[in-house]
gemmi code that builds the backbone of each chain (N, CA, C; Angstrom):
import gemmi

chains = {
    "A": [
        ("MET", (93.943, 159.924, 103.272), (94.667, 159.451, 104.287), (94.710, 158.877, 105.894)),
        ("SER", (95.538, 158.462, 105.735), (94.613, 157.387, 107.068), (95.386, 158.998, 108.794)),
        ("THR", (94.469, 159.123, 108.954), (94.759, 159.905, 110.383), (94.875, 159.129, 111.984)),
        ("GLN", (95.071, 158.257, 111.502), (95.243, 157.074, 112.572), (96.138, 157.790, 113.561)),
        ("THR", (95.790, 157.198, 115.163), (96.913, 158.030, 116.045), (97.694, 156.584, 116.596)),
        ("GLN", (98.432, 156.355, 117.600), (98.914, 155.414, 118.497), (97.838, 155.097, 119.023)),
        ("GLU", (96.643, 155.815, 119.656), (95.747, 155.458, 120.584), (94.875, 154.614, 119.471)),
        ("ASP", (94.619, 154.929, 118.518), (93.340, 154.035, 117.021), (93.831, 152.850, 116.920)),
        ("LEU", (95.187, 152.385, 116.642), (95.982, 151.120, 116.610), (95.392, 149.921, 117.605)),
        ("ARG", (95.413, 150.240, 118.799), (95.520, 149.010, 119.893), (94.028, 148.502, 119.988)),
        ("PHE", (92.975, 149.321, 118.837), (92.013, 148.315, 118.795), (91.822, 147.704, 117.350)),
        ("HIS", (92.352, 147.477, 116.605), (92.890, 146.482, 115.583), (91.930, 144.745, 116.068)),
        ("ARG", (91.299, 144.424, 115.179), (91.072, 142.871, 115.306), (92.179, 142.147, 115.852)),
        ("ARG", (91.743, 141.361, 117.050), (93.282, 140.125, 117.362), (92.711, 139.246, 116.223)),
        ("VAL", (94.381, 138.394, 116.089), (94.406, 138.102, 115.113), (94.365, 136.256, 115.752)),
        ("PRO", (94.283, 135.357, 114.944), (93.891, 133.928, 115.748), (95.504, 133.722, 115.906)),
        ("VAL", (95.535, 133.153, 117.566), (97.175, 132.383, 117.684), (97.523, 131.570, 116.099)),
        ("LEU", (96.854, 130.662, 115.635), (97.245, 129.822, 114.634), (97.465, 130.461, 113.230)),
        ("TRP", (97.132, 131.535, 113.005), (97.291, 132.169, 111.651), (98.059, 131.348, 110.597)),
        ("TRP", (99.288, 131.062, 111.253), (100.237, 130.545, 110.692), (100.378, 129.193, 109.493)),
        ("ILE", (99.114, 128.405, 110.109), (99.038, 127.178, 109.658), (97.993, 126.916, 108.506)),
        ("ARG", (97.561, 128.433, 107.691), (96.932, 127.753, 107.293), (97.308, 127.651, 105.267)),
        ("LYS", (98.928, 128.448, 105.252), (99.673, 128.610, 104.489), (101.075, 128.610, 104.549)),
        ("ARG", (101.601, 127.485, 103.314), (102.703, 126.368, 103.720), (103.932, 127.846, 103.939)),
        ("SER", (103.895, 128.994, 102.867), (105.190, 129.897, 103.346), (104.909, 130.598, 104.825)),
        ("TYR", (103.327, 130.855, 105.632), (103.662, 130.917, 106.853), (103.973, 130.555, 107.928)),
        ("PHE", (104.078, 129.028, 107.492), (104.547, 128.192, 108.495), (105.700, 128.235, 108.277)),
        ("VAL", (106.224, 127.903, 107.082), (107.947, 128.010, 107.312), (108.335, 129.443, 107.557)),
        ("PHE", (107.600, 130.228, 107.588), (108.041, 131.488, 108.221), (108.434, 131.048, 109.859)),
        ("VAL", (107.307, 130.726, 110.223), (107.130, 130.503, 111.914), (108.086, 129.219, 112.008)),
        ("MET", (108.090, 128.371, 111.011), (109.728, 127.319, 111.909), (110.624, 127.547, 111.411)),
        ("ARG", (111.376, 128.615, 111.127), (112.155, 129.446, 110.875), (112.219, 129.996, 112.136)),
        ("GLU", (111.305, 130.973, 112.665), (111.553, 132.034, 113.997), (111.704, 131.149, 114.939)),
        ("LEU", (111.291, 129.658, 114.692), (111.214, 128.917, 115.926), (112.476, 128.303, 116.419)),
        ("SER", (113.047, 128.445, 115.277), (114.864, 128.006, 115.231), (115.361, 128.475, 116.203)),
        ("SER", (115.043, 129.903, 116.917), (115.937, 130.680, 117.650), (115.687, 129.392, 119.194)),
        ("LEU", (114.568, 128.924, 119.833), (114.493, 128.285, 120.742), (115.637, 127.483, 120.886)),
        ("PHE", (115.969, 126.371, 119.593), (116.829, 125.473, 119.689), (118.374, 125.663, 119.464)),
        ("ILE", (118.708, 127.034, 118.914), (119.861, 127.782, 118.958), (120.330, 127.798, 120.595)),
        ("ALA", (118.971, 128.509, 121.040), (119.177, 128.612, 122.815), (119.882, 127.237, 123.401)),
        ("TRP", (118.651, 126.360, 123.074), (119.572, 125.042, 123.473), (120.622, 124.167, 123.285)),
        ("LEU", (120.687, 124.154, 122.124), (122.532, 124.419, 121.810), (123.714, 124.846, 122.506)),
        ("VAL", (122.835, 126.483, 122.726), (124.311, 127.190, 123.052), (124.335, 126.277, 124.587)),
        ("LEU", (123.251, 126.036, 125.425), (122.811, 125.326, 126.829), (124.033, 123.950, 126.887)),
        ("TYR", (123.381, 123.321, 125.466), (124.062, 121.681, 125.610), (125.380, 121.950, 125.395)),
        ("LEU", (126.330, 122.378, 124.103), (127.888, 122.981, 124.794), (128.116, 123.178, 125.989)),
        ("LEU", (127.715, 124.537, 125.997), (127.814, 124.571, 127.511), (128.017, 123.499, 128.541)),
        ("LEU", (127.082, 122.933, 128.639), (127.269, 121.209, 129.493), (128.544, 120.748, 129.357)),
        ("PHE", (128.601, 120.555, 127.600), (129.809, 119.853, 127.254), (130.932, 119.953, 127.406)),
        ("VAL", (131.425, 121.082, 127.911), (132.651, 122.243, 127.854), (132.936, 122.028, 128.960)),
        ("ARG", (131.969, 121.920, 130.610), (131.618, 122.124, 131.937), (132.034, 120.605, 131.988)),
        ("SER", (131.651, 118.926, 131.399), (131.840, 118.417, 132.027), (133.022, 117.717, 131.240)),
        ("VAL", (133.759, 118.652, 130.316), (134.972, 118.215, 130.027), (136.450, 118.907, 131.035)),
        ("GLY", (135.698, 119.928, 131.436), (136.669, 120.520, 132.327), (136.829, 119.548, 133.878)),
        ("ARG", (135.671, 118.816, 134.093), (135.243, 118.382, 136.006), (136.036, 116.848, 135.239)),
        ("GLY", (136.349, 116.890, 134.547), (137.482, 115.406, 134.222), (136.886, 114.111, 133.610)),
        ("GLU", (137.982, 113.441, 133.469), (137.657, 112.080, 132.151), (136.088, 111.427, 132.424)),
        ("GLN", (135.725, 111.615, 133.579), (135.094, 110.300, 133.975), (133.595, 111.267, 133.598)),
        ("ALA", (133.597, 112.057, 134.262), (132.727, 113.830, 133.494), (132.269, 113.659, 132.411)),
        ("TYR", (133.508, 113.906, 131.818), (133.211, 113.752, 129.889), (132.656, 112.316, 129.332)),
        ("GLU", (132.940, 111.288, 130.018), (132.382, 109.887, 129.623), (130.679, 110.166, 130.142)),
        ("ASP", (130.432, 110.194, 130.995), (129.037, 110.332, 131.475), (128.683, 110.920, 130.597)),
        ("PHE", (128.932, 112.163, 130.248), (128.507, 113.183, 129.589), (128.177, 112.485, 127.864)),
        ("LEU", (128.920, 112.297, 127.394), (128.739, 111.506, 126.366), (127.514, 110.139, 126.333)),
        ("ASP", (127.369, 109.593, 127.240), (126.734, 108.758, 127.649), (125.452, 109.271, 127.849)),
        ("TRP", (125.043, 110.312, 128.756), (124.366, 111.133, 128.480), (123.454, 111.176, 127.497)),
        ("ALA", (124.237, 112.092, 126.505), (123.834, 112.534, 125.559), (123.176, 111.670, 124.156)),
        ("SER", (123.776, 109.813, 124.523), (123.351, 108.997, 123.833), (122.282, 108.481, 124.223)),
        ("SER", (121.674, 109.265, 125.017), (120.422, 108.408, 125.277), (118.800, 109.261, 124.552)),
        ("PRO", (118.122, 108.487, 124.530), (117.430, 108.171, 123.374), (116.263, 109.677, 122.807)),
        ("TRP", (116.019, 109.743, 124.045), (115.062, 111.087, 124.251), (116.081, 112.573, 124.038)),
        ("LEU", (117.506, 112.328, 124.421), (118.104, 113.557, 124.056), (118.702, 113.596, 122.464)),
        ("VAL", (119.060, 112.421, 122.049), (119.355, 112.102, 120.184), (118.088, 113.135, 119.605)),
        ("VAL", (116.466, 112.191, 120.359), (115.728, 112.649, 118.694), (115.833, 114.167, 119.274)),
        ("LEU", (115.984, 114.991, 120.427), (115.775, 116.704, 120.518), (117.108, 116.719, 119.510)),
        ("ASN", (118.287, 116.248, 120.000), (119.470, 116.719, 119.153), (119.223, 116.462, 117.659)),
        ("VAL", (118.479, 115.479, 117.183), (117.969, 115.698, 115.497), (117.150, 116.596, 114.958)),
        ("VAL", (116.216, 116.861, 116.093), (115.141, 117.683, 115.494), (116.127, 119.451, 115.412)),
        ("ALA", (116.849, 119.450, 116.442), (117.761, 121.051, 116.736), (117.794, 120.599, 115.526)),
        ("PHE", (119.074, 119.769, 115.255), (119.915, 120.047, 113.985), (119.090, 120.315, 112.841)),
        ("ALA", (118.088, 119.772, 112.402), (116.895, 119.927, 111.362), (116.883, 121.579, 111.167)),
        ("PHE", (116.336, 122.185, 112.834), (116.185, 123.258, 113.053), (117.575, 124.610, 112.483)),
        ("VAL", (118.559, 123.816, 113.118), (119.788, 125.089, 112.470), (120.320, 124.703, 110.897)),
        ("VAL", (119.796, 123.742, 110.385), (119.761, 123.671, 108.813), (119.172, 124.677, 108.503)),
        ("LEU", (117.601, 124.253, 108.939), (116.970, 125.078, 108.642), (117.223, 126.935, 108.450)),
        ("HIS", (118.060, 127.021, 109.479), (118.831, 128.506, 109.571), (119.602, 128.935, 109.198)),
        ("THR", (120.575, 127.806, 109.134), (121.298, 127.908, 107.853), (121.189, 128.548, 106.332)),
        ("VAL", (120.217, 127.984, 105.751), (119.984, 127.736, 104.702), (118.858, 129.406, 104.189)),
        ("THR", (117.918, 129.714, 105.006), (117.321, 130.666, 105.080), (118.322, 131.646, 105.340)),
        ("TRP", (119.072, 131.587, 106.350), (119.780, 132.801, 106.629), (120.673, 133.274, 105.340)),
        ("PHE", (121.618, 132.545, 105.205), (122.730, 132.588, 103.938), (121.639, 133.413, 102.866)),
        ("SER", (120.612, 132.062, 102.324), (119.831, 133.047, 101.095), (119.044, 134.660, 101.326)),
        ("LEU", (118.645, 134.991, 102.910), (118.092, 135.992, 102.762), (118.893, 137.324, 102.976)),
        ("THR", (120.497, 136.965, 102.853), (121.574, 137.861, 103.542), (122.140, 139.240, 102.309)),
        ("PRO", (121.775, 138.501, 100.747), (121.861, 139.587, 100.003), (120.539, 140.286, 100.157)),
        ("GLN", (119.276, 139.878, 100.049), (118.411, 140.785, 100.459), (118.521, 141.983, 101.482)),
        ("ALA", (119.363, 141.603, 102.546), (119.295, 142.206, 103.516), (120.727, 143.289, 103.593)),
        ("MET", (121.376, 142.785, 102.789), (123.337, 143.148, 102.250), (123.127, 143.280, 101.115)),
        ("VAL", (123.286, 144.946, 100.637), (123.669, 144.847, 99.297), (125.097, 145.767, 98.868)),
        ("LEU", (125.690, 144.218, 98.613), (127.461, 144.895, 98.596), (127.548, 145.337, 97.236)),
        ("ALA", (128.473, 145.943, 96.591), (129.431, 147.026, 95.450), (130.632, 146.669, 95.759)),
        ("VAL", (131.352, 146.574, 94.672), (133.110, 146.562, 94.085), (132.919, 147.406, 93.036)),
        ("ARG", (133.215, 148.324, 93.467), (133.896, 149.270, 92.472), (132.339, 150.043, 91.250)),
        ("GLY", (131.948, 150.274, 92.237), (130.691, 150.976, 91.550), (129.644, 149.670, 91.305)),
        ("ARG", (129.746, 147.996, 90.975), (128.982, 147.472, 90.539), (128.248, 146.190, 91.871)),
        ("ARG", (127.154, 145.963, 91.687), (126.416, 145.419, 92.529), (127.482, 143.994, 92.755)),
        ("VAL", (127.644, 143.308, 93.402), (128.051, 142.098, 93.650), (126.664, 141.235, 93.175)),
        ("PRO", (126.697, 140.123, 92.512), (125.740, 139.397, 92.840), (125.276, 138.606, 93.483)),
        ("PRO", (124.105, 138.487, 93.720), (123.351, 137.540, 95.344), (123.791, 135.801, 94.847)),
        ("ALA", (124.249, 135.449, 94.319), (124.708, 134.176, 94.154), (126.537, 133.923, 94.814)),
        ("ALA", (126.971, 135.229, 94.018), (128.309, 135.299, 94.953), (128.516, 135.557, 96.160)),
        ("ILE", (126.766, 136.082, 96.476), (126.946, 136.351, 98.478), (126.860, 134.976, 98.993)),
        ("ILE", (125.732, 134.793, 98.480), (125.279, 132.915, 98.657), (126.329, 132.119, 99.040)),
        ("GLY", (127.264, 132.425, 98.063), (128.163, 131.386, 97.408), (129.142, 131.725, 98.468)),
        ("ALA", (129.627, 132.700, 98.886), (130.811, 133.384, 99.876), (130.302, 132.507, 101.153)),
        ("GLN", (129.262, 132.853, 101.951), (128.858, 132.059, 103.173), (128.625, 130.516, 102.990)),
        ("TYR", (128.480, 129.891, 101.930), (128.608, 128.315, 102.131), (130.291, 127.892, 102.053)),
        ("ALA", (131.137, 128.933, 101.412), (132.372, 128.409, 100.972), (132.912, 128.683, 102.937)),
        ("GLY", (132.458, 130.148, 103.452), (132.711, 130.393, 104.978), (132.308, 128.967, 105.268)),
        ("LEU", (131.284, 128.534, 105.654), (130.824, 127.567, 106.631), (131.816, 126.137, 106.065)),
        ("VAL", (132.077, 125.632, 104.728), (133.034, 124.881, 104.873), (134.183, 124.746, 105.264)),
        ("VAL", (134.578, 126.145, 105.431), (136.209, 126.177, 105.483), (135.650, 126.104, 107.496)),
        ("VAL", (135.095, 126.984, 108.002), (135.313, 126.746, 109.660), (134.849, 125.493, 109.891)),
        ("SER", (134.277, 124.573, 109.158), (133.402, 123.358, 109.981), (134.506, 122.695, 109.545)),
        ("ALA", (135.382, 122.501, 108.046), (136.891, 121.924, 107.816), (137.439, 122.153, 109.212)),
        ("PHE", (138.218, 123.378, 109.626), (138.871, 123.761, 110.631), (138.574, 122.671, 112.272)),
        ("ILE", (137.391, 123.152, 112.643), (136.616, 122.317, 113.724), (136.980, 121.181, 113.650)),
        ("LEU", (136.463, 120.737, 113.088), (136.808, 119.423, 112.672), (138.165, 118.588, 112.976)),
        ("TRP", (139.176, 119.125, 112.038), (140.023, 118.910, 111.906), (141.033, 119.443, 113.657)),
        ("LEU", (140.647, 120.339, 114.552), (140.675, 120.752, 115.983), (140.197, 120.018, 117.024)),
        ("VAL", (139.311, 119.242, 116.715), (139.168, 118.375, 117.768), (139.186, 116.886, 117.432)),
        ("THR", (139.845, 116.502, 116.608), (139.538, 115.246, 115.829), (141.471, 115.058, 115.698)),
        ("ARG", (142.325, 115.673, 115.818), (143.387, 115.324, 115.208), (144.556, 114.831, 116.271)),
    ],
    "B": [
        ("MET", (119.167, 164.088, 117.512), (118.828, 163.029, 116.928), (118.352, 162.494, 118.097)),
        ("LYS", (117.213, 161.534, 118.260), (117.075, 160.605, 119.525), (117.708, 159.334, 119.534)),
        ("PHE", (118.238, 159.009, 120.864), (118.827, 157.868, 120.630), (117.964, 156.415, 121.050)),
        ("ARG", (118.200, 155.639, 119.687), (117.434, 154.534, 120.031), (118.432, 153.528, 119.875)),
        ("VAL", (117.710, 152.478, 120.516), (118.789, 150.961, 121.238), (118.077, 149.950, 119.804)),
        ("GLU", (117.127, 150.224, 119.652), (116.384, 149.023, 118.450), (117.360, 148.893, 117.593)),
        ("PRO", (118.070, 149.695, 116.401), (118.958, 149.362, 115.988), (120.202, 148.620, 116.119)),
        ("PHE", (120.946, 148.538, 117.268), (121.566, 148.487, 117.676), (121.684, 146.307, 117.996)),
        ("LEU", (119.981, 146.317, 118.903), (119.159, 145.156, 119.031), (119.158, 144.338, 117.641)),
        ("TRP", (119.178, 144.656, 116.183), (119.231, 144.621, 115.110), (120.700, 143.759, 114.800)),
        ("LEU", (121.463, 144.755, 114.896), (122.992, 144.559, 114.743), (123.280, 143.561, 115.246)),
        ("ALA", (123.015, 143.375, 116.427), (123.488, 142.039, 117.205), (122.530, 140.669, 116.936)),
        ("PHE", (121.367, 140.680, 116.714), (120.507, 140.129, 116.088), (121.396, 139.556, 114.657)),
        ("SER", (122.101, 140.292, 114.090), (122.497, 139.661, 112.701), (123.773, 139.114, 112.646)),
        ("GLY", (124.563, 139.855, 113.838), (126.189, 139.124, 113.688), (125.391, 138.082, 114.445)),
        ("GLY", (124.980, 137.592, 115.736), (124.163, 136.375, 116.279), (123.754, 135.548, 115.017)),
        ("GLY", (122.669, 135.792, 114.171), (122.485, 135.053, 112.653), (123.630, 134.270, 112.166)),
        ("VAL", (124.386, 135.142, 111.873), (125.517, 134.494, 110.992), (126.348, 133.627, 111.547)),
        ("MET", (126.342, 133.932, 113.103), (127.864, 133.194, 113.433), (126.917, 131.666, 113.878)),
        ("ALA", (125.569, 131.736, 114.151), (124.977, 130.598, 114.433), (124.785, 129.485, 112.946)),
        ("ALA", (124.787, 130.394, 111.530), (124.627, 129.596, 110.325), (125.489, 129.318, 109.833)),
        ("ILE", (126.832, 130.021, 110.370), (128.303, 129.283, 110.395), (128.503, 128.334, 111.030)),
        ("PHE", (128.686, 127.972, 112.617), (129.209, 127.284, 113.577), (128.095, 126.135, 114.111)),
        ("LEU", (126.914, 126.538, 114.025), (126.343, 125.794, 115.029), (126.272, 124.155, 114.376)),
        ("PRO", (126.471, 124.380, 113.200), (126.213, 122.968, 111.948), (126.777, 122.322, 112.430)),
        ("VAL", (128.092, 122.466, 112.194), (129.147, 121.545, 112.526), (129.608, 121.082, 114.192)),
        ("LEU", (129.239, 122.028, 115.288), (129.370, 121.515, 116.197), (127.849, 120.833, 116.836)),
        ("THR", (126.796, 120.850, 116.101), (125.685, 120.376, 116.976), (125.845, 118.709, 115.997)),
        ("PHE", (126.836, 119.099, 114.767), (126.713, 117.448, 114.236), (128.551, 116.726, 115.240)),
        ("LEU", (128.577, 117.042, 115.394), (130.134, 116.533, 116.316), (129.931, 116.371, 117.426)),
        ("PHE", (129.345, 117.746, 118.485), (129.240, 116.955, 119.858), (127.851, 116.716, 120.275)),
        ("ALA", (126.472, 117.126, 119.439), (125.342, 116.099, 119.858), (125.105, 114.709, 119.078)),
        ("LEU", (125.740, 114.686, 118.011), (125.087, 113.689, 117.403), (126.469, 112.168, 116.893)),
        ("ALA", (127.313, 113.025, 116.242), (128.885, 111.780, 116.062), (129.339, 111.358, 116.869)),
        ("PHE", (129.768, 112.364, 118.383), (130.267, 111.857, 119.262), (130.145, 110.856, 119.830)),
        ("PRO", (128.326, 111.060, 120.418), (127.920, 110.752, 121.235), (127.559, 109.298, 120.671)),
        ("LEU", (126.907, 109.247, 119.623), (126.075, 108.093, 118.917), (127.488, 107.204, 118.516)),
        ("GLY", (128.934, 107.402, 118.313), (130.528, 106.826, 118.079), (130.019, 106.757, 116.560)),
        ("TRP", (129.130, 107.548, 115.521), (129.617, 107.778, 114.428), (131.330, 108.320, 114.101)),
        ("ILE", (132.048, 108.818, 115.057), (133.339, 109.424, 114.560), (133.740, 109.092, 116.229)),
        ("ASP", (134.962, 108.406, 116.278), (135.622, 108.113, 117.412), (135.861, 109.710, 118.201)),
        ("PRO", (134.766, 109.659, 119.797), (135.057, 110.987, 119.644), (136.938, 111.281, 120.595)),
        ("PRO", (137.021, 112.642, 120.958), (138.637, 113.277, 120.577), (138.948, 112.534, 122.586)),
        ("ASP", (140.377, 111.876, 122.798), (140.250, 111.469, 124.001), (140.381, 112.756, 124.905)),
        ("HIS", (140.672, 112.635, 126.434), (140.111, 113.623, 127.315), (140.828, 114.321, 127.324)),
        ("ASP", (142.175, 114.179, 127.314), (143.752, 115.294, 127.275), (143.506, 116.025, 126.417)),
        ("HIS", (142.930, 115.192, 124.924), (143.165, 116.916, 123.877), (142.468, 117.743, 123.607)),
        ("ILE", (140.534, 117.081, 124.353), (139.441, 118.325, 124.351), (139.663, 119.148, 125.164)),
        ("ALA", (140.530, 118.609, 126.582), (139.831, 119.775, 127.536), (141.413, 120.335, 126.991)),
        ("ALA", (142.583, 120.072, 126.341), (143.611, 121.261, 126.057), (142.938, 122.119, 124.906)),
        ("VAL", (142.021, 121.742, 123.916), (141.094, 122.210, 123.317), (140.188, 123.143, 123.883)),
        ("VAL", (139.141, 123.126, 124.701), (138.264, 124.311, 125.863), (139.178, 124.501, 126.248)),
        ("GLY", (140.116, 124.287, 127.332), (140.483, 124.699, 128.251), (141.726, 126.374, 127.625)),
        ("HIS", (142.023, 126.387, 126.353), (143.008, 127.371, 125.887), (142.301, 128.783, 126.071)),
        ("PRO", (142.521, 129.640, 126.492), (142.214, 130.917, 126.493), (141.735, 131.674, 125.446)),
        ("ILE", (142.449, 131.394, 124.206), (141.389, 131.822, 122.438), (140.094, 130.928, 122.684)),
        ("THR", (140.276, 129.562, 122.819), (138.810, 128.731, 123.005), (137.818, 129.395, 123.826)),
        ("PHE", (138.663, 129.748, 124.902), (137.370, 130.434, 126.003), (136.966, 131.472, 125.107)),
        ("LEU", (137.766, 132.596, 125.039), (137.081, 133.685, 123.909), (136.556, 133.896, 122.882)),
        ("VAL", (136.922, 132.419, 122.198), (135.792, 132.574, 120.944), (134.617, 132.033, 120.961)),
        ("LEU", (134.557, 131.030, 122.244), (132.950, 130.645, 122.926), (132.415, 131.593, 122.989)),
        ("LEU", (132.851, 132.457, 124.213), (132.307, 133.207, 124.788), (131.790, 134.662, 124.046)),
        ("GLY", (132.325, 134.340, 123.021), (131.627, 136.122, 122.037), (130.864, 135.012, 121.171)),
        ("LEU", (130.712, 133.831, 120.921), (129.980, 132.730, 119.884), (129.172, 132.935, 120.692)),
        ("PHE", (128.380, 132.400, 122.070), (127.692, 131.862, 122.845), (126.529, 133.065, 122.840)),
        ("SER", (127.279, 134.487, 123.329), (126.947, 135.408, 123.600), (125.915, 135.761, 122.205)),
        ("MET", (126.649, 136.152, 121.489), (126.467, 136.837, 119.981), (124.543, 136.005, 119.858)),
        ("MET", (124.996, 133.960, 120.112), (124.108, 133.713, 119.541), (122.890, 134.120, 120.856)),
        ("LEU", (123.042, 133.897, 121.694), (121.560, 133.924, 122.458), (120.876, 135.240, 122.458)),
        ("ILE", (121.505, 136.341, 122.255), (121.089, 137.579, 122.009), (119.983, 137.489, 120.623)),
        ("HIS", (120.908, 136.843, 119.783), (120.177, 136.512, 118.424), (118.977, 135.853, 118.743)),
        ("ALA", (119.135, 134.707, 119.381), (117.613, 134.167, 119.522), (116.769, 134.787, 120.604)),
        ("ALA", (117.188, 135.239, 121.648), (116.864, 136.123, 122.139), (115.499, 137.261, 121.517)),
        ("HIS", (116.504, 137.897, 120.381), (116.030, 138.780, 119.777), (115.069, 138.204, 118.718)),
        ("ARG", (114.838, 137.354, 118.253), (114.214, 136.552, 117.107), (113.195, 135.808, 118.188)),
        ("PHE", (113.548, 135.592, 119.343), (111.699, 134.837, 119.818), (110.786, 135.422, 120.581)),
        ("ARG", (111.400, 137.128, 120.491), (110.550, 138.259, 121.121), (109.610, 138.866, 119.708)),
        ("PHE", (110.144, 138.202, 118.693), (109.333, 138.583, 117.615), (108.221, 137.483, 117.083)),
        ("THR", (108.797, 135.980, 117.987), (107.526, 134.580, 117.818), (106.573, 135.233, 118.228)),
        ("LEU", (106.995, 135.608, 119.850), (106.094, 135.645, 121.108), (105.313, 136.722, 120.265)),
        ("TYR", (105.536, 138.028, 119.850), (104.838, 139.292, 119.377), (104.272, 138.665, 118.425)),
        ("ASP", (104.417, 138.432, 117.421), (104.157, 138.371, 115.824), (103.098, 136.981, 115.609)),
        ("GLY", (104.243, 136.245, 116.216), (103.560, 134.682, 116.315), (102.639, 133.837, 116.576)),
        ("LEU", (102.838, 134.577, 117.894), (101.952, 133.900, 119.436), (100.810, 134.718, 119.874)),
        ("GLN", (101.359, 135.774, 119.046), (100.137, 137.288, 119.222), (99.983, 137.555, 120.853)),
        ("VAL", (101.559, 137.407, 121.385), (101.312, 138.480, 123.181), (101.660, 139.000, 122.723)),
        ("LYS", (100.897, 140.286, 123.355), (101.156, 141.916, 123.287), (101.623, 142.460, 124.252)),
        ("HIS", (102.032, 141.938, 125.248), (102.706, 142.537, 126.244), (103.753, 142.801, 125.672)),
        ("ARG", (104.114, 143.894, 124.699), (105.660, 144.511, 124.394), (106.757, 144.592, 125.482)),
        ("ALA", (106.351, 145.413, 126.730), (107.877, 145.532, 127.979), (108.082, 144.192, 128.337)),
        ("LEU", (107.023, 143.643, 128.590), (107.312, 142.143, 129.270), (107.991, 140.946, 128.498)),
        ("VAL", (107.399, 141.095, 127.134), (107.870, 140.035, 126.330), (109.643, 140.498, 125.815)),
        ("ALA", (110.045, 141.292, 125.610), (111.171, 142.285, 125.849), (112.069, 142.135, 126.589)),
        ("ALA", (111.314, 142.195, 128.331), (112.400, 141.469, 129.029), (112.467, 141.115, 129.333)),
        ("ALA", (111.677, 139.305, 129.782), (111.427, 138.552, 129.382), (113.164, 137.960, 128.375)),
        ("CYS", (112.941, 138.085, 127.672), (114.024, 137.845, 126.029), (115.103, 138.055, 126.618)),
        ("TYR", (115.159, 139.410, 126.432), (116.748, 140.111, 127.128), (117.066, 139.652, 128.101)),
        ("GLY", (116.358, 139.315, 128.941), (116.718, 139.088, 130.370), (117.040, 137.648, 130.449)),
        ("GLY", (116.974, 136.704, 129.478), (117.025, 135.590, 129.838), (118.489, 135.272, 128.934)),
        ("ALA", (118.802, 135.915, 127.899), (119.678, 136.377, 127.128), (120.910, 136.499, 128.106)),
        ("VAL", (120.898, 137.769, 128.842), (121.897, 138.235, 129.525), (121.758, 137.570, 130.615)),
        ("PHE", (121.251, 136.178, 131.206), (121.440, 135.767, 132.291), (122.075, 134.326, 131.528)),
        ("GLY", (121.895, 134.250, 130.601), (123.069, 132.778, 129.688), (123.953, 133.667, 129.567)),
        ("VAL", (124.277, 134.749, 129.279), (125.745, 134.805, 129.089), (126.788, 134.653, 130.236)),
        ("PHE", (125.808, 134.948, 131.510), (126.379, 134.778, 132.981), (126.891, 133.606, 132.937)),
        ("VAL", (125.660, 133.080, 132.603), (125.909, 131.183, 132.638), (126.879, 130.474, 131.609)),
        ("ALA", (126.973, 131.139, 130.780), (128.382, 130.988, 129.849), (129.791, 130.883, 130.241)),
        ("LEU", (129.819, 132.533, 131.279), (131.119, 132.365, 131.751), (131.162, 132.213, 132.481)),
        ("HIS", (130.506, 131.450, 133.284), (130.770, 130.579, 134.420), (130.876, 129.111, 134.380)),
        ("MET", (130.275, 128.830, 132.988), (130.961, 127.076, 132.478), (132.071, 127.428, 131.730)),
        ("LEU", (132.186, 127.881, 130.780), (133.655, 128.386, 130.163), (134.318, 128.482, 131.094)),
        ("GLY", (134.163, 129.274, 132.323), (135.386, 130.225, 132.516), (136.036, 128.163, 133.672)),
        ("SER", (134.971, 127.505, 134.035), (135.517, 126.043, 134.836), (136.127, 125.223, 134.473)),
        ("ALA", (135.636, 125.177, 133.029), (136.959, 124.262, 131.904), (138.298, 124.991, 131.771)),
        ("THR", (138.140, 126.408, 132.038), (139.838, 126.839, 131.734), (140.478, 126.443, 132.415)),
    ],
}
model = gemmi.Model(1)
for chain_id, residues in chains.items():
    chain = gemmi.Chain(chain_id)
    for i, (resn, *xyz) in enumerate(residues, 1):
        res = gemmi.Residue()
        res.name, res.seqid = resn, gemmi.SeqId(i, " ")
        for name, pos in zip(("N", "CA", "C"), xyz):
            atom = gemmi.Atom()
            atom.name, atom.element = name, gemmi.Element(name[0])
            atom.pos, atom.b_iso = gemmi.Position(*pos), 0.0
            res.add_atom(atom)
        chain.add_residue(res)
    model.add_chain(chain)
structure = gemmi.Structure()
structure.add_model(model)
structure.setup_entities()
């Protein structure tokens, strides 16, 4: 049995910084973790959008022009890809993180995943309707 | 029993993760791609100003953005710690959550300016 203390644990061999490029599953894991940066960027981007709307019609038009500049489109396409990766991996992990039971029987993982996609569709349709009607 | 903050951070991480998974795809698609690139006609200013200026939109967006920022901070904390092997535990946590709290104030300010 191990008798290691907190103190001993500090002396572990260092792991190389690029440990995650050696295997596909590690790579996907790190990409999924990196989605956090793009989520933070998109929150900032959406805040800038809201601010431009509040500043009047001209600022709003200028924002849309700025948003269609090539480097920003590239950034946002990449960000969108990371968001999709986040959504897909998040939905498929939920049944593992959360076990739901109805009348003593476990809800099958496929039902939990399906319910989340249904939620995604309803929310997306509502937002599309709200902003374009 | 000793009070620990870690479980609450994981709870906030999960909540923000769900919100990002459900709301961000459509918001990104519409506002970052479809409207600027003209795939869909952007809403006219009066309409979008009425939508984002509504108090309910303010509250919903503030809640969503705050949760997403805490989610991102929590996940990035472990990206630095495990992924990039930055082992300054306290510094990494302070920078990540500090960034998120700062972001919430920025969100409050920017959302408030459009209301």
